[in-house]
N, C-alpha and C positions, 0 to 999 in steps of 0.2 A: 624722582621724576626727571630731573635733568639728565641723569645717567641713561635712563630709558630713551629719552629724546636723542641723546648723543649716539646711542647704539643704532637707533633707526636711521639717523643721518649717515653714520658710518656704513651701515648696511647698503644704503642707496649708492654710496660711492663705490662699493665693491660691485654692485649690480651694473653700474655704468661701465666699469672696467671690464666686467665679464662680458657685457654686450659687445664691447669693442673687440675683445679677444675672439668672440664668436664670429663677428664680421670678418676678422682676419683668418678664419678657419682654424684657429688654435683652440679646438674644442676641449681638449683635456685641461688646458689652462683655464678656459671659461668655467668648466665644472668646479675647479678649485676655488675660483673667485665667487661663484654662486654659493658654494658651500660656506665660505666665510660670511657671506651676507646672511645666510640662513642661521648660522650660529649666533649672529647678533640680533636677528629678528625672525623667529620661527613661525610667525603668524602671517607671512606674506605668501599668498597662493602664487603670485607672479614669479617669485624666486624659484619655487619648486617646478612650476611649469617651464620656466626658461631652462632650468638645469635638465629637465626631462628632454627638452629639445636638443640640447647638446649631446645627451646620451643617445638620442636617436641618430644623430650624425655619425656617432662612433659605432652604431649598430649594437649598442648595449641596451637591448630592448627590455630586459628584466629590470634594470635600474630605472629606465624611462617609465615603466609601468608603476613602480613603487613611488617615484616622484610625482607622477601625474595623479595617482590615487591620493597622495598626501595633499596635493593642491586642492583636490575636490573636498577632502575632509576639512581643510582650513576654510574654504569658501565653496559651498555646494552650488552656488550660482555662477561660478567662474567657468565659462564654457570651454576655455582653452585647456582646462584640466582633462575634460572628456575628449577633446580633440587630440591632445598629445597621447593619451592612453589608447585611443582608437588607432592612431598611427602605429604605435608600438605593437599592438595586437596584430595589425596587418603585417608588420615586418616578420612576425613569427608564424604567419599563416593561420592565425586564429580568427577567421572571418566572422564567425558567429558572435564572438566577444566584441570584435570591432564594430559590428553592426549595432549592438546595443549602445555603445558609446556615441556613435554618429546619430543615432535616433535621438539621443538626449541633446546633442548639439543642435540638431534641427528643431527640436521642441523649444529650446531656449532662444534660438535665433531663427525663427520661421522665415524671415525675409532675406536671409543671407544666401546669395546664389552659390557661393563657394561650398557652404555646408550642404546645400541641396545637391550639388553635383557629386560630392564625395559620398553622400548617403546613397545616391542612385548607383554609383559604381560598386559600393559595398554590397548593396542588395543584389546586384547582378552576380557578384562573386559567390554569395551565399546560395542563390538559386542554382547556380551551376554546380556547386558542391553537393547540394541536396539531390540534384538530378543524377550525378555520378554515383552517389550512395544508393539511390533507388534502383539503378540498373545493374549494380554490382551483384554478383551471385555468390552468396556466402559459401565458403568451403570449396569453391570450384578450383580446379587445377587447370590453368590456362597453358596451352602449348607455347613455349618460348618463341617470340617473333623471329629470333635468329634461325630457328629450324625451318622456317617457311621461306627463306630467301635464297635464291640461286643467282648470285651476282653475275654469273657467266651469261645468263639469258637477258641481261639488261643492256639496252642501248644498241641492239643490232640494227645496222643501217640497210634499208631496202634498196637504196640507190648505189651502194658500194658493190665490190666484187664478190659479195657473199651470195650463196644460192638461195633461191626461193624454195618453198616446199615442193613446187612442181618440178624444179630442176633436180632436187634431191631424189624425188620419186622416179624421174626419168633415168638417172644414173643407176638407181637400184634395179629397175627393170632391165636395163642393158646388161648389167652384171649377171642377172638371173638367166637372160637369154644366152649369154656366152657359156654359162655353166651347162645349160641343156645341150648346147652344141658339142661340148666336150664329150658327152656321152655317146655321140654318133659319128666321131671323126677318126682319121688315121693318126699315127704317132707324130708325123711331121706337123700336121695342123694342130695337134694337141699342144705341142711346145709353144707355137705362136699364140694359141688361144690362152694358154696360162699366162703368157706375158701380157696380153691384152687385159685379162682379168686383174692382174696385179696392178697395171697402170690405172685401170678404172677405180680400183679400191683405194689407191694412193690419192687419186684426184678427189674421190668421194670424202676421204678422211680430211684432206686439205680443206675442202669446201666446208665440211661439218665443223672443223676447228674454227674456221673463219666465222661461221655462223654464230658460234658461241663466244667469240672473243672480240670481234670488231665493234667499234662504237660509230656513231654517226660521223660521216666524213667531214662535216663542217666543224667538228670539235677539234680545237687546236691546242688544248691544254695538256697538262702532264698525263702520261699514259703508263700503265704498268704492263710490261711484256710478260705474259704468262702469269705465274703465281708468285714471282719473286719481286719484292719491293726493294729497289736499289737506292743507293745514295743519289745517283743522278736523277731518279724520279723525285725523291724528296726535295732536292734542290730546285728542280723545275716547279714542283708544286708550291714551294714557299715563294718563289719568284712570282708565280701566278697570283698567289694570295696577296702579295704586296701591291699588285696592280688591281686588286679587288675583283679578280676573275675567279670563277667557281670551278671546283673539281667535278668531273663527271660522276653522276650517282653510282655508276658501276664500280668505279675505283674507290669511292667513299665507302660503299658497302664492303668491298674487299678488305679495306684497311680495318674497319670496325669489327668485322667478323673474325678476321685473323687475330686481332688484339684480344677479343673475347676468349678465343680458344686458348691463348697463352695465359691470360690472367686467371681464368678459372682453374688452371692446373697448379697455381701457386698457393702456398699456405697463407693464413691470415697475418702471420708475422714472418717476414722474409729476412733471411740472413744474407748479408753482403760481405764479401771478402775483398779487401783492397791489398794487393801484394806490396811488400816493402819497396819503397822508392816510387810508388805510384800515387796518384791523387784521385780524389773523388769530390764531386760538387753537389751540394744540397741547395735547392731553390725552394722558396716559399710560395705563397699564393701568387698566381698570375692573373686570375679573374678576367679572362677574355681580352687582355691587353696584348694583342698579337705583335704589334710593332715593338713593344718593349721586350717581348720574348726574343724577337729577332736581334735586338740589341744585346741581350745576354749572350747569344751565340756569337755575335761579333766580338764581344769582350773576352769571352772565355772559350770560344771554339765550339764547333758542332759536336753533338753527342757521338761517341764512338767507343769501341772497346778500350782504347787508350785514354779516352776522355769521358768517363761515364758520369751520368747525372742521376739524381733523385729529385723528382718534382713532388712536393709534399702536400698535395691536395689543393682544392679550390682552383681548378684549371679554368672553370667556366663561371658564367653569371656576371652581372654588373657591366663589364666591358662588352662592347657590341661586336667583337671579333672572336667570340668564344668558339665558334665552329672551326675557324682557322687554327686556333690554338690546339684544340683537342685532336684534330686530324693530323697536325704536325707532330705532336707528342706520340700519338698512336702509330704514325708511320715510322718514326724512329724506332719504336718498340718492335714493330714488325721487321724492320731492316736488320736490327741487331738487338736481341733481347737483353744482353748484358751491357749495352750502351746507355740504357735509360731504364730507370725504375719509377713506378708511379704509385702513389698512395692516395687513399680516399680522403676527401675533405667533407665537411658538413654540406658543402654546396654540390657534391656529387649525389644528389637525391632528387626524387620527383617533386617533393614539396617546395624545395628551394628553387629548382629549375622552373617550376610553374610561376613563381612569383618574380624572380629576379632576371628573367630574360632569355635564358638558354633555350627553353622550350619554344618560345616564340621565334627565336632566331633560327632554330633548326627547322621549324615548320615553314618559315619564310624562304630559307635558302635551299632546303631539300624537300622533305615531305613528312607526313604524319608517321609513316613507318619508322623513320629514323628517330623520332621522338621516343617511341617504345624501345627501339634497339639500344639507344644510348642508355636508357634507364636500366636495361638488363646488364649492359657492360659495366656500368658504375657499381652494380652490386657484386661484381667480380673483383673489384680493386682491393688489394691488400690493405690492412688497417694500420700497419706499422712496420718499421724496418730496424734492424740492428747492424751497425757497421763494425766489423772486426771484434764482435763481442764486447764493445766498449761504449758505443754511442747509440742511444735509443732515439729514433726519429719518429715523430707522430704529428698529425695535423693539429689536434687540439691540446690534449694534456692528460693528466693523471686522474686518480680514482677517488671515489667517495669512501673507500675502505682501504686499510693497510693490508699487506700480505699478498698483493696481486703479483704473481710470478709470470715470467715470459711464457711459460707453458700454458697458463690460463688464456693469454692472448692468442696463442697459436690455435687453441681449441675453440675459439669463437666461430660460430656459424654465421659468416658475414654475408651470405648470399640472400640478402633481403634489403628492404628499405630500413634506414636507421631507426631503431626504437627510441622512445622518449626517455628511457632510463637504462641503467646497466652499463657494463664495461664498454660495449661498442659505442653507445651514446657519449660516454665520457671521453673516450679516445678522440672523438670527432669534435666535441663542443667545449671542453673544459678550458679554463684560463688560469695562469698563475696569479697570485696576489702577494703583496709585500709582507703582510702579517702572517705569523705562523698559524698552523691549523687549517681548517676548511671553512668556507663560507658559501652563501648563496651565489649563484651565477649572475653576473651583471647582464648576461644575455637572456636569461630566463630559461635556459636549457643547460644541463651539465652542472658544473660547480666551479668554485674558485679554490685553489690549493696553495698552501704556503711552502716556504723553503724547507721546513722540516719534513713535509710530505715528500718532496722531491728527493731529499737526501736519504730518507728511509727506503724509498723505492730503488734508488741506485745501489745502495748497500745490499739490500736483500737479493738483488739480481746481479751483483758483481759488475756493475756498469760505472762509467765515469761521468757521463754527460747526457742530458736530455736536450734535444733540438726539436722545436715545434714552430708552428706558423700561426695562422688563424687571426692575427691582430695586426692592423696597420701600425707602423712605428715611424716616427718622424725621420729617423736616420736609416730606416730600412731594417733595423735590427735592435734588439735590446738584450743585454746580459743581466740576469737576475739570479737570486737564490745563491749568493756567494760564488758566482761563476759556474754553477752546476746546471744552469738552464739558459738556453739562448732561443730567443724568438727571431725568426727570419721571415721577411715579407718582401716579395719580389715584384710588386705592382707599384711602380713609382707614380706620384701624383694620382693616387687612387681615385677613380671615378672623375678624373679631370678637375678635382677640386680640393684635394687634401694637401697638396704641396709637399708630400713626403718623398724621400729618396727610396729606391729599391735596394735590395742586397741579395747576395748569395754567399755561401760558405764553401771554401775549398779545404778539404782535409788531406794532409800528407801522411802516408803510412811510413813507419809504424807508429809514430807517437800520436797521430791524429789531432794535432794541435789545430784548432779552427782559425783559418785565415779569412776574415770577413771583408768582402769587396762591396762597396756601395756604388750606386750609379743613379743618374737622373733620368727623367722620362724623355722620350723622343717624340717628334710630331707624328700624328696619325691622320688619316682622312677625316673629313668633317662629318663623322657619324658619332653622335653623342652616346655616352654610356647610358644604359637602360633603354636604348632605342626600341628594343623588342620586349620590354617588360610590360606587364599588365597595366592598363590605364590607371587603375586605382593606386598602384604603387608609384608610378611616375609622378603623380600629383604631390607626393610627399618627399620626393628626392631633390 
């Protein structure tokens, strides 16, 4: 009996320490301490619910659901168990499951205004989902939005020196009149008339070109001359973004459409060749932290053929400057395709963008058409890269089965929203684990894989190293699986609250030894992360 009392008292001590770690935003350490408390006293619903909360902060929604469910099993009347599980379901976009949990919270705490508010937000989300399902036409093939956009017709200014339809018609009539005159005149007049026709046609072409390319005269931001995106334009655009100025929709359309054309021509697995004596930089998640992206370029130079980059997914969401990030990366891709490579992350998807802010940001800063257009372009992003046949780079991780070859990845039809299982899902969602073998995903999607899985994959494909992203790390990176796997994360002080460093990796050919550079966050304008996210999710962040 005394031993049991001692265990309970010791467990409480661990809980107090865990709560302090949580307040200091040391969520992984808090989980370790809550786990020690649970080992000493497995009948405390509070310990499980608190550990679930720490998992939520690390976006480990699968683990949060398991802990919250355990809290409910230990004490079915403990409302926080349902509350935590509902929040985890929301994080995964499982609105119907979340609604059931919040209905239970409301039932248990009918006078709790916070529970009432969250239930109403969840009900709205479910109603919206049902409406979208109702209006969807099964089996229909929708024309891509990209095919309906003519960016040259956008932003023509009526008060500038471009012609009106009436002026164009007048010039056309004049040209026709001169042609008729040619048929009735002498040779001398014929030469003069031909010259006049030529001048009229040149003027008409000049006017017509202006009609299709000019933007409003009051627009003073970055401009693309013709169809070529230059370094000068990209620099001007980035400077405008730093001042929180918007890019004209015409040029935004041009950048995104040209990027889509490039990306859809690429295979699902892209081979990258780094010549001997040259270097190559791999960056992890940026998550809409534009000013930290600018700092990366300050530290490591702008993307160019001599200074190429690979950004390894999760460009958007969470951070509230996601549009600036994606347009900058896309513009560099248009400027020089070999200067920058882009891989898909789990946040380059409709479901994540709807929840975590990118959709709302695009709708606020541009319009609904761009929401659909970005969704199409994200489906064109490659899933993985191989550098010099040695380094395999992927956003998430490896697979639920052995024997997956690079050729299997190349053959994936990626032009779709990410499925909930299979190779494509696992490439985007999986995480490494310290133990050998495979285990359930702490996120609730994909799986966890051990060092033995990593080593077998490398050996079977004659590779040396796996580089992946997908997880925030205190130092911006972590080396695991006996040095065979590196996680790199490039969003320092993630969501303005994690206090982590960011990192990127420079590889030097031919040996491709990873040189990891870490950096701290830089100031940004007073726009909070998740500013454009749905109301129901902001309430849990």
